[in-house]
N, C-alpha and C positions, 0 to 999 in steps of 0.2 A: 781733591783727593790728597790724603796725607802721604808723605814720603814713605812712612812705615807700611802703608797699605799697598804700595806699588812694588811688584816683583820685577824680575828681569824681563824686559820686553823680548830679548833674544830667546830666553827659555820658553816663554809663552808661545811664540810663533816659530819655534824650532822646526826647520824643514818645510815651511810653508812659503809659498809666494804670497806677497801682501801688496795691497795698494795703500798709499799714504797720501793724505791731503794736508798741506801746510800753507801758511800765509807768507807771501813774499811781496814786499812793496805794496801792501794793501790788496793784493790779488791772491786768489786761491790757486795753488799749483797741485798737480797730481803726479805721483811717482809710483813705479811698479818695480818689484824685485824681491830679494830676500834680505831680511835683517841679519847682518853678519856679526854685529856687536852693538852694545849700548853701554853708557855709563850714566852718571847722575845728571849730565847736561845734554848729551848728544845721542842720536841714533844713527848707526852706520848702515846704509842700504846699498846693495849691489844688484844692478839690473843689466839688461841687454845693452843699454846705452852708456854704461859706466857706473861709477860709484858716486854716492851722494851722502853728505853729512848733514843731518838735520838737527837744529836746536829744538829740544823738547818743548820749550816755551812757545814756539811758532807752529807746532804740530797741532792739527785739528782732530784728525781721526785716523785710525789704522783699521784696515779690513783684511782679515785672513781669507784666502781663497776657499779653503775647504770648509770653514765654519759657516759661511753664508750670512753673517751678520756684521754690522759695523759697531765698533766699540769707541765711543767718544773718549778722547784722551783726558779731558778735564771733567769727566763724569764723577759725581760725588759717590762715595761709598754708601751702601745701604745703612751702615751704622750711623753715618752723619745725618742722613735723612730721618732716621728713627729718633735721633737725639733732638732734632729740630721739631719734629711732630710732638714729642713728649713735653717740650717746654711751652707749647702753645696752649 
């Protein structure tokens, strides 16, 4: 996914409890809470057990509680998929 296609994660999940899965030492980890802020490199999550700062490169997926579907972080945009299909 291109940087220009990525909006603010904080704005997209505003007011929602989320689940995040990330990789740490080769193992997947699960966190729950609310995304309180994000920048070009990190996502800041606050939950019942405390605060967590995640590197976006280690993030696997974010799931919003109310939307009921998982959104892969490294998912390619529809435009990128269409460009590849057109070139074949």
